[in-house]
C-alpha positions as CSV (number, residue, x, y, z in Angstrom):
1,X,-36.8,-86.4,126.7
2,X,-35.0,-86.2,123.3
3,X,-34.5,-89.8,122.1
4,X,-33.6,-91.7,119.0
5,X,-36.9,-93.2,117.8
6,X,-36.9,-95.3,114.7
7,X,-40.3,-97.0,115.4
8,X,-42.0,-98.0,112.1
9,X,-38.9,-97.7,110.1
10,X,-37.2,-100.6,108.2
11,X,-33.4,-100.8,107.8
12,X,-31.2,-103.0,105.5
13,X,-27.8,-103.5,107.0
14,X,-25.5,-104.9,104.2
15,X,-22.5,-106.7,105.6
16,X,-23.6,-108.7,108.6
17,X,-22.0,-112.1,108.9
18,X,-21.1,-112.4,112.6
19,X,-21.5,-110.6,115.9
20,X,-18.1,-109.1,116.1
21,X,-18.1,-106.3,113.5
22,X,-19.6,-102.9,113.0
23,X,-22.5,-104.2,110.9
24,X,-23.9,-106.3,113.7
25,X,-23.5,-103.4,116.2
26,X,-25.3,-101.0,113.9
27,X,-28.1,-103.5,113.3
28,X,-28.5,-103.9,117.1
29,X,-28.5,-100.2,117.7
30,X,-31.1,-99.6,115.0
31,X,-33.3,-102.3,116.6
32,X,-32.8,-100.8,120.1
33,X,-34.2,-97.6,118.6
34,X,-37.3,-99.4,117.3
35,X,-36.4,-100.2,113.7
36,X,-37.1,-103.4,111.9
37,X,-33.8,-104.7,110.6
38,X,-33.0,-106.8,107.6
39,X,-29.5,-108.1,106.9
40,X,-27.5,-108.7,103.8
41,X,-24.9,-111.4,104.2
42,X,-22.2,-112.5,101.8
43,X,-23.2,-116.0,100.5
44,X,-20.0,-117.8,101.5
45,X,-20.7,-116.7,105.1
46,X,-24.5,-117.2,105.0
47,X,-24.9,-120.8,106.2
48,X,-22.5,-120.3,109.1
49,X,-24.2,-117.1,110.2
50,X,-27.7,-118.8,110.0
51,X,-26.4,-121.8,111.9
52,X,-25.0,-119.7,114.7
53,X,-28.3,-117.8,115.0
54,X,-30.4,-120.9,115.0
55,X,-28.3,-122.7,117.6
56,X,-28.3,-119.7,119.9
57,X,-24.6,-119.1,119.7
58,X,-25.1,-115.4,119.3
59,X,-27.8,-115.0,121.9
60,X,-25.6,-113.1,124.4
61,X,-24.6,-110.6,121.7
62,X,-28.2,-110.3,120.5
63,X,-29.5,-109.4,123.9
64,X,-30.8,-105.9,124.0
65,X,-31.4,-103.5,126.9
66,X,-35.0,-104.7,127.5
67,X,-33.9,-108.3,127.7
68,X,-35.3,-109.3,124.3
69,X,-33.1,-110.6,121.5
70,X,-32.2,-108.8,118.2
71,X,-34.3,-110.4,115.5
72,X,-33.6,-109.9,111.9
73,X,-36.8,-109.5,109.9
74,X,-35.1,-111.1,106.9
75,X,-31.6,-112.2,106.1
76,X,-30.8,-112.0,102.4
77,X,-27.8,-113.3,100.5
78,X,-25.9,-110.4,99.1
79,X,-22.7,-110.2,97.0
80,X,-22.3,-106.5,96.4
81,X,-19.7,-107.0,93.7
82,X,-22.5,-107.9,91.3
83,X,-25.2,-105.4,90.2
84,X,-27.4,-108.0,88.5
85,X,-27.8,-111.7,88.4
86,X,-26.5,-111.8,84.8
87,X,-23.2,-110.4,85.9
88,X,-22.5,-113.4,88.2
89,X,-20.1,-115.8,86.4
90,X,-21.5,-119.3,85.8
91,X,-18.7,-120.9,87.8
92,X,-19.7,-118.7,90.8
93,X,-23.5,-119.3,90.4
94,X,-23.0,-123.0,90.3
95,X,-20.5,-123.2,93.1
96,X,-21.4,-124.9,96.4
97,X,-21.9,-121.6,98.3
98,X,-24.0,-119.8,95.7
99,X,-26.0,-122.5,93.9
100,X,-28.9,-122.4,96.3
101,X,-29.1,-118.7,97.2
102,X,-30.6,-117.4,93.9
103,X,-30.1,-113.8,92.9
104,X,-27.7,-112.4,95.4
105,X,-26.8,-109.3,93.4
106,X,-27.8,-105.8,94.5
107,X,-30.7,-105.8,92.0
108,X,-31.7,-109.1,93.4
109,X,-31.9,-107.9,97.0
110,X,-33.9,-104.8,95.8
111,X,-36.4,-107.1,94.1
112,X,-36.7,-109.3,97.1
113,X,-37.4,-106.4,99.4
114,X,-40.2,-105.2,97.1
115,X,-41.6,-108.7,96.9
116,X,-41.5,-109.1,100.7
117,X,-42.6,-105.7,101.8
118,X,-44.1,-103.7,98.9
119,X,-43.1,-100.9,96.6
120,X,-41.3,-98.6,99.0
121,X,-40.2,-100.8,101.9
122,X,-37.0,-99.0,103.1
123,X,-36.1,-96.1,105.4
124,X,-32.4,-96.9,106.2
125,X,-29.6,-98.5,104.2
126,X,-26.3,-99.3,105.9
127,X,-23.3,-100.2,103.7
128,X,-21.0,-102.1,106.1
129,X,-18.9,-104.1,103.6
130,X,-15.5,-103.9,102.0
131,X,-13.0,-106.3,100.5
132,X,-9.5,-105.9,99.2
133,X,-8.0,-109.2,98.0
134,X,-4.5,-107.8,98.2
135,X,-4.9,-105.7,101.4
136,X,-1.7,-107.2,102.9
137,X,0.4,-105.9,99.9
138,X,1.9,-102.5,99.7
139,X,0.3,-100.2,97.1
140,X,3.5,-100.4,95.1
141,X,3.1,-104.2,94.9
142,X,-0.7,-104.2,94.2
143,X,-1.9,-105.6,90.9
144,X,-4.4,-103.8,88.7
145,X,-6.8,-106.6,89.4
146,X,-6.4,-106.3,93.1
147,X,-6.7,-102.5,93.1
148,X,-9.9,-102.5,91.0
149,X,-11.4,-105.3,93.0
150,X,-10.9,-103.3,96.2
151,X,-12.6,-100.2,94.7
152,X,-15.4,-102.3,93.2
153,X,-16.3,-104.1,96.4
154,X,-15.6,-101.3,98.8
155,X,-16.7,-98.1,97.0
156,X,-18.6,-98.7,93.8
157,X,-21.0,-101.0,95.7
158,X,-22.3,-98.0,97.5
159,X,-23.0,-96.2,94.2
160,X,-24.8,-99.3,93.0
161,X,-26.9,-99.6,96.2
162,X,-28.0,-96.0,96.0
163,X,-28.9,-96.4,92.4
164,X,-31.1,-99.4,93.1
165,X,-32.4,-98.8,96.6
166,X,-33.0,-95.1,96.8
167,X,-36.1,-95.4,94.6
168,X,-37.4,-97.9,97.3
169,X,-37.0,-95.5,100.2
170,X,-39.8,-93.6,101.9
171,X,-39.6,-89.9,102.8
172,X,-36.6,-89.1,105.0
173,X,-34.5,-92.0,103.9
174,X,-30.9,-92.4,104.9
175,X,-27.8,-94.1,103.5
176,X,-24.8,-94.7,105.6
177,X,-21.4,-96.3,104.9
178,X,-18.2,-97.0,106.9
179,X,-14.8,-95.6,105.9
180,X,-11.4,-95.3,107.6
181,X,-8.7,-92.7,108.1
182,X,-6.4,-94.3,105.6
183,X,-8.5,-92.4,103.0
184,X,-6.7,-89.3,103.9
185,X,-3.6,-90.3,105.9
186,X,-0.9,-92.9,105.2
187,X,-1.5,-96.0,107.3
188,X,1.3,-98.5,106.5
189,X,0.0,-102.0,106.3
190,X,-3.4,-101.0,105.0
191,X,-2.7,-101.8,101.3
192,X,-4.0,-103.4,98.2
193,X,-5.7,-100.3,97.1
194,X,-8.0,-100.1,100.1
195,X,-6.9,-96.6,101.1
196,X,-7.8,-95.5,97.5
197,X,-11.2,-97.3,97.8
198,X,-12.0,-95.5,101.1
199,X,-11.0,-92.2,99.5
200,X,-13.4,-92.9,96.6
201,X,-16.1,-93.9,99.1
202,X,-15.8,-90.6,100.9
203,X,-15.8,-88.6,97.7
204,X,-18.8,-90.6,96.4
205,X,-20.6,-89.9,99.7
206,X,-20.5,-86.1,99.0
207,X,-21.5,-86.5,95.3
208,X,-24.3,-89.0,96.1
209,X,-25.6,-86.8,98.9
210,X,-26.2,-84.0,96.3
211,X,-27.4,-86.2,93.4
212,X,-29.6,-88.6,95.4
213,X,-30.7,-85.8,97.7
214,X,-32.1,-83.8,94.8
215,X,-33.5,-86.8,93.0
216,X,-34.9,-88.9,95.8
217,X,-34.8,-86.7,98.9
218,X,-32.5,-89.1,100.8
219,X,-29.4,-88.4,102.9
220,X,-26.0,-90.0,102.4
221,X,-23.3,-90.0,105.1
222,X,-20.3,-92.1,106.1
223,X,-18.7,-92.9,109.5
224,X,-14.9,-92.9,109.7
225,X,-14.5,-95.5,112.4
226,X,-11.3,-96.3,114.3
227,X,-9.7,-99.7,114.0
228,X,-11.6,-102.6,115.6
229,X,-10.2,-106.2,115.9
230,X,-13.2,-107.8,114.2
231,X,-13.0,-111.1,112.2
232,X,-13.2,-109.2,108.9
233,X,-10.4,-106.8,109.9
234,X,-8.1,-109.7,110.8
235,X,-7.5,-109.9,107.0
236,X,-5.3,-106.8,107.4
237,X,-2.8,-108.8,109.4
238,X,-1.8,-106.0,111.8
239,X,-5.1,-105.1,113.2
240,X,-4.2,-105.6,116.9
241,X,-1.2,-103.3,116.4
242,X,-3.4,-100.7,114.8
243,X,-5.9,-100.9,117.7
244,X,-3.1,-100.6,120.3
245,X,-1.4,-97.6,118.5
246,X,-4.7,-95.6,118.3
247,X,-5.5,-96.3,121.9
248,X,-2.1,-95.1,123.0
249,X,-2.2,-91.9,120.9
250,X,-5.8,-90.8,120.7
251,X,-7.2,-88.0,122.9
252,X,-9.5,-90.6,124.5
253,X,-7.2,-93.4,125.5
254,X,-9.7,-96.3,125.5
255,X,-10.2,-98.8,122.7
256,X,-13.1,-98.1,120.4
257,X,-16.1,-100.4,120.8
258,X,-18.4,-101.5,118.0
259,X,-21.4,-100.3,120.1
260,X,-20.1,-96.7,119.9
261,X,-20.2,-96.8,116.1
262,X,-23.6,-98.4,116.3
263,X,-25.0,-95.6,118.4
264,X,-23.6,-93.0,116.0
265,X,-25.1,-94.8,113.1
266,X,-28.5,-94.9,114.8
267,X,-28.4,-91.1,115.3
268,X,-27.3,-90.4,111.7
269,X,-30.1,-92.7,110.5
270,X,-32.8,-90.9,112.6
271,X,-34.9,-87.8,112.2
272,X,-32.6,-86.1,114.7
273,X,-29.9,-85.9,111.9
274,X,-32.3,-84.7,109.3
275,X,-30.0,-81.8,108.4
276,X,-26.9,-83.9,108.1
277,X,-25.8,-85.2,104.7
278,X,-22.6,-85.5,102.6
279,X,-20.6,-85.8,105.9
280,X,-17.8,-88.0,107.1
281,X,-18.3,-88.4,110.8
282,X,-15.3,-89.5,112.8
283,X,-15.9,-92.1,115.5
284,X,-12.3,-92.9,116.5
285,X,-11.8,-91.5,120.0
286,X,-10.5,-88.3,118.4
287,X,-7.4,-89.9,116.7
288,X,-8.1,-88.2,113.4
289,X,-7.3,-84.9,115.1
290,X,-3.7,-85.9,116.0
291,X,-0.7,-84.7,114.0
292,X,1.9,-86.9,115.7
293,X,2.3,-89.7,118.1
294,X,2.1,-88.8,121.8
295,X,5.5,-88.9,123.5
296,X,5.3,-90.8,126.8
297,X,6.6,-87.8,128.8
298,X,3.7,-85.6,127.4
299,X,0.9,-87.9,128.5
300,X,-1.4,-86.9,131.3
301,X,-2.2,-90.1,133.1
């Protein structure tokens, strides 16, 4: 039987703050395949996430096929906008949500992983995070600050994570990120420079696959996932309409589930995908293949 087996491997899933998004689904799929999973959580969401876990509010979502619950080996504070602790402004460091978390930069999480698990503690890194402070604005109305902030949080953060975490990876290591079709098609309403950030993320995936593959022997891929009405995606403002439109016009006319993305992520992170790198893998019910909306009289119901 050919099966995804991640036994003995450790994953870091950056961007888990609740049970509704792709990050949680990927973490669960990796754990189902046998991996130990650490999470990186944005400091402003950390206390809420920890409280939900401790009070059992997420137990139904955490339940796996064998009946056991998904357990995070460690949950680290992570703000991927910052490469090192010195870059975090004083007013952020001393704010209510940051003052007790310590070094939540990308370098900080790398140091914590080494301190907790040794010199080469990682096999899998998942970049499941993005932010565009002006995502509801048309690109024409986006400020320079908003545009650069979107690219910094959503694309450059992957570059920084590969720089700092690839040296910590064991043989056969895998990086994986999440992108969206707006990187290559016009998606009205997905603004604020986020489409540009996703295009950069995909381009960087190809270049990092070459550079980090040659230097560290790791693979780098990205999943172009269809729209999902997660809490994070609600910032877009029209996410439900996006979900409905894709379901109505995709070759497979069901709504995408987070679990489907999680299962693909587990495969791409496994030895079964050892020959796959530098790729954008579409998990969107085939919507990316469409060139026009489906007319109602052409549907085969």
